[in-house]
Backbone as ProteinMPNN parsed JSONL, in Angstrom:
{"seq_chain_A": "XXXXXXXXXXXXXXXXXXXXXXXXXXXXXXXXXXXXXXXXXXXXXXXXXXXXXXXXXXXXXXXXXX", "coords_chain_A": {"N_chain_A": [[0.778, -1.469, -0.242], [2.222, 1.252, 0.524], [3.497, 1.703, -1.297], [2.031, 1.857, -3.559], [0.5, 4.173, -2.572], [2.726, 6.097, -2.456], [4.78, 6.082, -4.48], [7.003, 7.326, -6.626], [7.981, 6.732, -9.151], [7.661, 4.707, -11.852], [8.364, 2.136, -11.538], [8.658, 1.436, -9.148], [8.737, -1.28, -6.935], [8.193, -4.476, -4.8], [10.38, -7.082, -5.277], [9.712, -10.102, -5.966], [11.836, -12.181, -5.622], [13.747, -10.801, -3.849], [12.139, -10.935, -1.279], [11.727, -13.96, -1.107], [14.711, -14.379, -0.594], [15.383, -12.987, 1.57], [13.312, -14.39, 3.908], [14.512, -17.029, 3.342], [17.076, -16.634, 4.429], [16.099, -16.059, 7.227], [14.744, -18.365, 7.731], [17.237, -19.733, 7.794], [18.454, -18.887, 10.364], [20.414, -16.893, 9.799], [21.152, -14.285, 11.093], [23.324, -12.317, 10.11], [23.064, -12.139, 7.445], [20.472, -11.707, 7.026], [19.818, -9.364, 8.303], [21.175, -7.361, 6.097], [20.107, -8.203, 3.823], [17.633, -7.186, 4.409], [18.297, -4.844, 4.727], [19.235, -3.819, 2.636], [17.028, -4.087, 1.186], [14.802, -2.216, 1.932], [16.205, 0.264, 1.533], [16.085, 0.155, -1.548], [13.37, 0.28, -2.082], [12.681, 2.513, -0.623], [14.064, 4.751, -1.735], [12.404, 4.516, -4.264], [10.177, 5.837, -3.129], [8.182, 8.946, -1.99], [7.509, 10.545, 0.32], [7.493, 12.86, 1.345], [5.885, 15.795, 3.254], [2.894, 17.143, 2.01], [0.134, 18.529, 0.829], [-2.577, 17.102, 1.33], [-4.617, 14.694, -0.598], [-7.507, 13.762, -1.788], [-8.244, 10.468, -2.277], [-8.575, 7.259, -3.389], [-7.03, 3.969, -3.29], [-7.875, 2.31, -5.644], [-8.008, 4.259, -7.409], [-6.069, 5.569, -10.212], [-2.453, 6.085, -10.728], [-1.324, 9.494, -10.787]], "CA_chain_A": [[0.123, -0.263, 0.043], [2.911, 2.421, 0.679], [4.514, 1.865, -2.763], [0.814, 2.569, -4.321], [0.339, 5.84, -2.695], [3.528, 7.08, -2.314], [5.489, 5.539, -5.233], [7.458, 8.205, -7.223], [8.852, 5.747, -10.26], [6.618, 3.372, -12.233], [9.143, 1.008, -11.71], [8.895, 0.814, -7.939], [7.675, -2.025, -6.385], [8.824, -5.569, -4.388], [10.395, -8.358, -5.868], [9.53, -11.391, -5.123], [13.159, -12.448, -5.006], [14.077, -10.08, -2.233], [11.67, -11.633, -0.013], [12.361, -15.182, -0.589], [15.73, -14.518, 0.095], [14.939, -12.515, 3.107], [12.802, -15.699, 4.556], [15.398, -18.056, 3.485], [17.877, -16.287, 5.58], [15.77, -15.975, 8.523], [15.222, -19.634, 8.356], [18.595, -20.374, 8.205], [18.673, -18.082, 11.18], [21.462, -16.304, 9.112], [21.082, -13.348, 11.222], [23.507, -10.974, 9.367], [22.661, -11.9, 5.796], [18.98, -11.026, 6.728], [19.954, -7.725, 8.046], [22.111, -7.344, 5.066], [18.844, -8.332, 2.995], [16.589, -6.204, 4.893], [19.075, -3.037, 4.581], [19.28, -3.36, 0.958], [15.163, -4.029, 0.38], [14.531, -0.929, 2.5], [16.971, 1.397, 0.81], [15.645, 0.272, -2.94], [11.844, 0.935, -1.53], [13.1, 4.234, -0.119], [14.412, 5.462, -3.203], [11.21, 4.697, -5.062], [8.989, 6.599, -2.495], [8.459, 9.97, -1.63], [6.833, 10.502, 1.499], [7.57, 14.602, 2.018], [4.727, 16.167, 3.389], [2.044, 17.736, 0.89], [-1.429, 18.666, 0.81], [-4.052, 15.909, 1.496], [-5.039, 14.335, -1.625], [-8.61, 12.764, -1.474], [-8.068, 9.41, -3.477], [-8.46, 5.903, -3.378], [-5.981, 2.954, -3.831], [-8.308, 1.71, -6.965], [-7.781, 5.588, -8.617], [-4.548, 5.495, -11.029], [-1.513, 6.841, -10.653], [-0.871, 11.042, -11.367]], "C_chain_A": [[0.913, 1.486, -0.203], [3.345, 3.167, -0.639], [3.178, 2.364, -3.869], [0.666, 3.823, -4.103], [1.642, 6.816, -2.183], [4.936, 6.862, -3.73], [6.127, 6.918, -6.112], [8.286, 8.11, -8.674], [7.595, 5.034, -10.396], [7.507, 2.19, -12.052], [9.457, 0.272, -10.263], [8.013, -0.04, -7.257], [8.577, -3.218, -5.56], [9.094, -6.3, -5.597], [10.535, -9.604, -5.313], [10.793, -12.338, -4.297], [13.57, -11.882, -3.643], [13.402, -11.052, -1.375], [11.487, -13.236, 0.179], [13.943, -15.332, -0.416], [16.338, -14.042, 1.492], [14.684, -14.086, 4.131], [13.651, -16.509, 4.41], [16.465, -17.75, 4.273], [17.371, -16.4, 6.8], [15.469, -17.305, 8.806], [16.156, -20.491, 8.449], [19.125, -19.925, 9.381], [20.038, -17.683, 10.947], [21.209, -14.749, 9.558], [21.885, -12.058, 10.128], [23.319, -11.169, 7.589], [21.283, -11.486, 5.786], [19.185, -9.89, 7.25], [20.504, -7.228, 7.049], [21.009, -7.217, 3.827], [17.913, -7.044, 3.272], [17.113, -5.022, 4.516], [18.663, -2.868, 3.251], [17.694, -3.388, 0.283], [15.106, -2.573, 0.685], [15.175, 0.059, 1.657], [16.437, 1.452, -0.852], [14.231, 0.579, -2.516], [11.722, 2.398, -1.136], [13.328, 4.951, -0.982], [13.734, 5.293, -4.347], [10.145, 5.714, -4.721], [9.422, 8.186, -2.235], [7.16, 10.604, -1.037], [6.961, 12.075, 1.887], [5.995, 15.047, 2.005], [4.207, 17.289, 2.521], [0.684, 17.899, 1.477], [-2.259, 17.408, 0.864], [-5.008, 15.785, 0.288], [-6.489, 13.313, -1.113], [-8.725, 11.713, -2.53], [-8.159, 7.848, -2.731], [-7.382, 4.961, -3.656], [-6.82, 2.127, -5.562], [-7.997, 2.916, -7.568], [-6.35, 5.039, -9.298], [-3.53, 6.367, -10.788], [-1.228, 8.226, -11.238], [0.445, 10.636, -12.295]], "O_chain_A": [[0.467, 2.477, -0.78], [3.495, 4.338, -0.988], [3.367, 3.117, -4.824], [0.658, 4.652, -5.013], [1.57, 7.936, -1.676], [5.928, 7.591, -3.732], [5.204, 7.731, -6.152], [8.977, 8.982, -9.201], [6.74, 4.784, -9.546], [7.115, 1.167, -12.613], [10.066, -0.773, -10.038], [6.842, 0.225, -6.987], [9.785, -2.986, -5.606], [8.434, -6.286, -6.637], [11.281, -10.027, -4.43], [10.86, -12.883, -3.195], [13.673, -12.497, -2.581], [14.042, -11.925, -0.788], [11.189, -13.761, 1.252], [14.384, -16.436, -0.097], [17.262, -14.44, 2.201], [15.517, -14.682, 4.814], [13.852, -17.066, 5.49], [16.887, -18.706, 4.922], [18.146, -16.869, 7.635], [15.767, -17.705, 9.932], [16.139, -21.618, 8.945], [20.226, -20.387, 9.679], [20.888, -18.039, 11.763], [21.059, -13.921, 8.659], [21.286, -11.159, 9.538], [23.473, -10.29, 6.741], [20.808, -10.969, 4.775], [18.623, -9.036, 6.565], [20.174, -6.044, 7.119], [21.041, -6.298, 3.008], [17.592, -6.155, 2.484], [16.4, -4.173, 3.982], [17.919, -1.993, 2.807], [17.305, -2.882, -0.769], [15.335, -1.748, -0.2], [14.388, 0.744, 1.004], [16.356, 2.538, -1.424], [14.086, 1.744, -2.885], [10.808, 3.196, -1.343], [12.681, 5.998, -1.024], [14.174, 5.747, -5.404], [9.418, 6.307, -5.518], [10.573, 8.621, -2.25], [6.151, 11.021, -1.607], [6.377, 12.394, 2.922], [5.143, 14.803, 1.151], [4.909, 18.272, 2.284], [0.294, 17.383, 2.525], [-2.324, 16.869, -0.24], [-5.975, 16.528, 0.117], [-6.472, 12.394, -0.295], [-9.253, 11.997, -3.605], [-7.771, 7.563, -1.598], [-6.674, 5.416, -4.554], [-6.153, 1.499, -6.384], [-7.533, 2.625, -8.67], [-5.696, 4.125, -8.797], [-3.848, 7.546, -10.63], [-0.814, 8.132, -12.393], [1.068, 11.51, -12.899]]}, "name": "protein", "num_of_chains": 1, "seq": "XXXXXXXXXXXXXXXXXXXXXXXXXXXXXXXXXXXXXXXXXXXXXXXXXXXXXXXXXXXXXXXXXX"}
């Protein structure tokens, strides 16, 4: 939902392999790898969204992005 509301690029999305790798690292109890994967994932996502304070738009998630 965050990406739907705040994306600043059309190519901002979570890739399934990022989630799969993270879950696998957690399953292996590899805390270092899991932390690195999560940090990288967050950096990727944050680079693609704009959460700057601005006027509130009244819209729904069903409305297309402008």
